[in-house]
C-alpha positions, 0 to 999 in steps of 0.5 A: 518476529515476521519480518516478511510480513513487515516488508509486505505491508511496508511495500504498499506505502511505495507502491502508493508514491509511484503516483507522485510525479517529479516533472513539470512542463508547461502547456500540458493538454488541459483535458489530460491536468483534469484526469490527472487532478481526478486521480491525484485526488484521491491519493493522499487519503489513500496514502495516509491509511497505508501508512498507518496501517504500517505504524500500526503494525510496527507499533504492535511490534514494538510493544512486547507484552501484546497479547495475541488477541490485541496483536489479532485485532491490530493486523486485522485492521490494517489488512483491511485497511489496506485492502480499502485503500487499494480498492479506493486507488482502483476505483479512482483510476477506473472512474478517471477514464483512460488518459485522454492523447496516450498511446494505449492510455486505456490498456495501461490504465486498465493495467493498474486497476487490475493489479490495484483491485488485486492487491486489495483482495490479497489484503482482505484474504490476509484479513481473514485469514488472521481473523480466524487464527486461535488467540487462545493458544500461543504456540497455535496462534504463533505459527499461524502468523508464521503460515501468513507471513509465508504467503506474502511473497504473491504480495510482494510480487503484486505490488512490485507488479503494480508499480510497474503498472504505475510507472507504465501509465505514467510516461510523458505528459501523464508525468507531467500533469501529475507532477503539476497536481499539488495532491500528488506533490503533497504524498510525494513531500511527505514521503521524501521528509519520512524517508529522511528521518530514521524514526519515520522510516517502516519498521524492519520487522512487523506482527511480532510473535506473542508474548511468551511465544518462541515463534522466531 
């Protein structure tokens, strides 16, 4: 099984949660509240898409009878969904503009947009590589999955950069404004609930080697 690939996928959910503030401060600038609403309203759908991708990978792993073609199809869709989710988040934050009244707000916003678009491109690239794998030869297919897993170090680094960029954007009144948004509160609550339930926690391994394969 490729645990590295699973870790890279699971990190995506953590990145989205970085958009859910946990503080609150009455009297926040109405313009900033409106900005936060534009951003937060885009989060639930993309958060759900990322979680669904993780769950699909986890399900494929648990089924040891999965054929190479089935694993390929599952991984391909998961990577595409991840790519689409990050692109949508980047578009939402880009469209919202710089948070009003925030020092270096435009720079912080652009950093987030850049990292999210970079993640989207990386997942799209992984999808292409999965689609190109030879499903008729189990040994070659398993080897190909291992090669893809070995490339996820960069993906994990990008996820960390994305989280750092989001945290930098969520400073002061920005975090307060985000914390007041029902859509971001919903994501934060659902993630906390999942984290407290072992059955709902992200799988520790994903993208299993195909049946009868000896790829670790």
